[in-house]
C-alpha positions in Angstrom: 0.0 -0.1 0.0 1.7 3.1 -1.3 2.1 5.8 1.8 0.5 8.8 1.9 2.3 12.0 1.9 1.7 15.7 2.6 1.0 17.6 -0.2 2.4 21.6 -0.2 1.0 24.0 -2.8 0.7 27.5 -3.5 -1.9 29.6 -4.9 -1.8 31.0 -7.7 -4.2 33.9 -9.2 -4.5 36.9 -11.7 -1.7 39.4 -10.3 -0.9 42.5 -11.9 -2.3 41.6 -15.0 -0.7 37.9 -15.1 -2.5 35.1 -15.9 -2.7 32.3 -14.1 -1.3 30.2 -16.6 2.1 32.3 -16.7 2.3 31.8 -13.2 1.3 27.7 -13.5 4.4 27.6 -15.7 7.2 29.2 -13.3 5.7 26.9 -10.3 5.9 24.1 -12.2 9.9 25.1 -12.6 10.0 24.6 -9.1 8.9 21.2 -8.9 5.1 21.6 -7.2 2.6 19.4 -7.5 -0.3 21.4 -6.1 -1.8 25.1 -7.2 -5.1 26.4 -5.7 -6.6 28.5 -8.2 -9.8 30.4 -8.2 -12.2 32.1 -10.5 -10.0 33.9 -13.0 -8.5 30.4 -14.2 -11.4 30.4 -16.4 -10.3 33.5 -18.3 -7.9 31.5 -20.0 -9.0 27.9 -19.4 -8.4 26.3 -22.6 -3.8 27.5 -21.6 -4.3 26.6 -18.3 -5.4 23.0 -19.3 -2.7 22.3 -21.6 -0.5 23.4 -19.2 -1.4 21.6 -16.1 0.3 18.4 -16.5 0.0 15.9 -13.5 -0.8 18.5 -11.2 -3.6 18.5 -8.8 -5.5 21.7 -8.1 -8.0 22.9 -5.1 -10.1 25.5 -6.0 -10.9 28.3 -4.0 -14.8 29.2 -4.0 -15.1 33.6 -4.1 -15.4 35.0 -0.8 -16.7 38.5 0.5 -13.2 39.7 1.2 -11.7 39.1 -1.9 -14.6 39.0 -4.4 -17.0 41.2 -3.1 -19.5 38.1 -2.7 -19.2 34.6 -1.9 -21.8 31.9 -2.9 -24.3 33.0 -0.3 -25.4 35.7 -1.9 -28.5 35.4 -3.6 -28.7 38.7 -5.2 -25.7 37.1 -7.0 -27.4 34.4 -8.1 -26.9 34.5 -11.9 -22.9 35.0 -11.5 -23.2 31.8 -9.0 -25.0 29.3 -11.2 -22.3 30.3 -14.0 -19.3 29.6 -11.9 -21.3 26.1 -10.7 -21.5 25.4 -14.5 -18.0 26.1 -15.3 -16.7 24.2 -12.5 -18.6 20.9 -12.9 -17.7 21.3 -16.5 -13.6 21.7 -16.4 -13.3 19.8 -13.5 -11.8 16.6 -13.9 -9.5 18.8 -16.5 -8.2 21.0 -14.1 -7.7 17.8 -11.7 -9.6 19.7 -9.3 -9.3 17.9 -5.5 -11.7 20.0 -3.5 -13.7 23.2 -3.8 -13.0 25.5 -0.6 -15.6 27.5 1.1 -15.9 29.9 4.2 -18.9 30.5 5.8 -21.5 32.7 4.9 -19.6 36.3 6.1 -21.7 39.3 5.5 -24.2 40.3 7.5 -27.5 41.2 5.3 -30.9 43.2 6.2 -33.0 41.6 3.3 -32.3 38.1 4.7 -30.8 36.4 7.6 -27.8 34.1 8.3 -29.9 30.9 8.4 -31.3 31.8 4.9 -28.2 33.0 3.8 -26.2 29.3 5.1 -29.2 27.3 3.7 -28.6 29.2 0.5 -25.0 28.6 0.4 -25.2 24.8 1.1 -27.5 24.6 -2.0 -25.1 26.0 -4.2 -22.4 23.8 -2.6 -24.8 20.9 -3.2 -24.8 21.8 -6.8 -20.9 21.4 -6.9 -19.6 18.2 -8.5 -15.8 18.2 -6.7 -16.0 17.3 -3.1 -16.5 20.1 -0.4 -14.1 21.6 2.4 -15.2 24.5 4.9 -12.7 26.6 6.2 -12.3 29.3 9.5 -12.7 32.8 8.7 -11.5 35.4 11.3 -14.4 37.1 13.3 -16.1 33.8 13.8 -14.9 31.7 17.4 -15.0 28.4 17.1 -18.0 27.4 18.5 -20.2 29.6 15.7 -17.6 27.8 13.3 -18.0 24.2 14.8 -22.5 25.1 14.6 -21.6 26.2 10.5 -19.8 22.6 9.8 -22.3 20.4 11.5 -24.8 21.9 9.8 -23.0 21.6 6.6 -21.9 17.9 7.3 -25.7 17.4 7.5 -26.9 18.6 4.6 -23.6 17.7 2.3 -22.7 14.2 4.0 -20.1 12.4 2.5 -19.7 15.3 0.0 -18.0 17.0 2.8 -14.4 16.2 3.0 -13.0 17.7 5.9 -12.2 20.9 7.4 -9.2 23.6 6.2 -7.5 25.4 8.9 -6.4 28.7 8.1 -3.5 29.5 10.6 -3.5 33.2 10.4 -7.4 33.3 10.7 -7.1 31.8 13.9 -3.8 33.4 15.5 -5.9 36.9 14.4 -8.7 36.1 16.7 -6.5 36.1 19.5 -6.3 32.2 19.5 -3.2 29.9 19.6 -2.9 27.8 16.8 -0.5 25.3 17.6 -2.5 24.5 20.9 -5.5 23.8 18.6 -3.5 21.5 16.4 -2.4 19.8 19.4 -5.6 19.1 20.3 -7.5 19.2 16.7 -10.7 16.9 16.0 -9.2 14.5 13.1 -11.5 16.8 10.9 -8.8 19.3 9.6 -7.2 17.6 6.7 -6.6 21.2 4.6 -4.0 23.9 5.8 -4.1 27.2 4.8 -0.5 29.0 5.4 1.2 32.3 5.3 2.8 34.5 8.1 0.8 37.4 9.2 1.4 40.5 11.5 -0.4 41.0 15.2 -3.3 42.5 13.5 -3.8 41.9 9.8 -3.8 38.9 7.7 -0.5 40.1 5.4 -0.2 36.7 3.5 3.9 37.4 3.7 6.4 34.9 3.0 8.2 32.9 6.1 10.8 35.1 7.6 9.8 38.4 6.2 8.6 39.9 10.1 5.7 38.3 10.6 4.4 37.6 13.9 3.0 33.8 13.1 4.7 31.4 15.3 5.8 29.0 11.5 7.9 26.8 13.0 6.0 25.8 16.0 3.0 25.0 13.8 4.9 23.2 11.4 6.2 21.0 14.3 2.8 20.4 15.7 1.4 18.9 12.5 4.8 16.9 11.8 4.2 15.6 15.3 0.5 14.5 14.5 1.8 12.7 11.4 -0.2 15.4 9.2 -0.9 13.7 5.9 -3.0 16.5 4.2 -2.8 19.3 1.9 -0.8 22.6 3.1 -1.3 25.5 0.5 0.7 28.8 0.8 -1.2 31.8 0.4 1.4 34.3 -0.5 1.5 37.4 -1.9 4.8 39.0 -2.8 5.0 42.8 -3.1 7.6 43.0 -4.7 11.3 41.1 -6.3 12.8 40.6 -3.1 10.0 38.7 -1.7 10.3 35.7 -4.5 13.5 34.7 -2.5 11.6 34.0 0.7 8.3 32.6 -1.2 10.8 30.1 -2.5 12.4 29.1 1.0 8.9 29.3 2.6 7.7 26.5 -0.1 11.5 24.6 0.8 10.2 24.9 4.3 7.7 23.2 4.5 8.6 20.5 2.3 11.4 19.6 4.5 9.7 19.6 7.8 7.5 16.6 6.0 9.4 15.1 3.0 13.4 15.1 2.9 13.5 13.2 -0.9 10.6 15.8 -2.0 12.4 18.5 -0.4 16.0 17.4 -2.2 14.3 17.0 -5.5 12.4 20.7 -5.5 15.3 22.2 -4.3 17.8 20.6 -7.3 14.8 21.6 -9.6 14.5 25.0 -8.4 18.5 25.3 -8.8 18.7 23.9 -12.2 15.8 26.6 -12.8 17.4 29.5 -11.2 18.0 31.7 -14.6 14.7 30.9 -15.7 12.9 32.2 -12.2 14.7 34.8 -12.0 13.8 36.2 -15.4 10.2 35.6 -14.8 9.9 37.1 -11.4 11.9 40.4 -12.7 9.1 40.3 -15.3 6.4 40.1 -12.8 7.9 43.1 -10.8 
């Protein structure tokens, strides 16, 4: 029986007008096996599929903070239904392992949180890929647990676990290391980046953030974590690119020495191409 291994990936998105396909080509030169994608992938879907190779993906559904809406917004029904159609049409070509959803985050005056929740779950039920639910900043654990229990009632086996976003938890004044040491077994996915004490900055590691990254990685290794770790990193300048690459290598090294050495060799081999690609972005 093949040993299950931790899968380490990076979020790629449209950035500075550059397509997700361009970023896909860059991270492939780093040896990545996984990326998390979102709506902009459909803007150049044919090119993305042509370049995906064997890479696996996760699909981050829209959220109100980044996209101005999520799948609980009844007023965006046409847009939501079109996105569901596209995901269902292309999820096999895109090698989508899961679709990730936040709980409904915005309070509304036109309909209740309960109505928003049920509408969100209706839409998640319509998606063909498995579903995971991510904890969000501003929701205490008991509130999130109640939402997750309701999602499990509605989605059944389609709901395959929780995504634990360590910065979200940390920014609520909670201890993510302690939480992971006593986690409930539902956490199959991780979002990881460094952050400021009061801001989810999506920083590469070792660039002045406040999250106890080393302790988090140690806790995960001690628990023999074998899920997905996706790095949600937002470079601000060319100087962030080396820390971004090192963040990826650091997580790999924590879990899989062979993959770490393989990736390090590939990055060294492609260092001139990577440098040129990063320079063109910034």
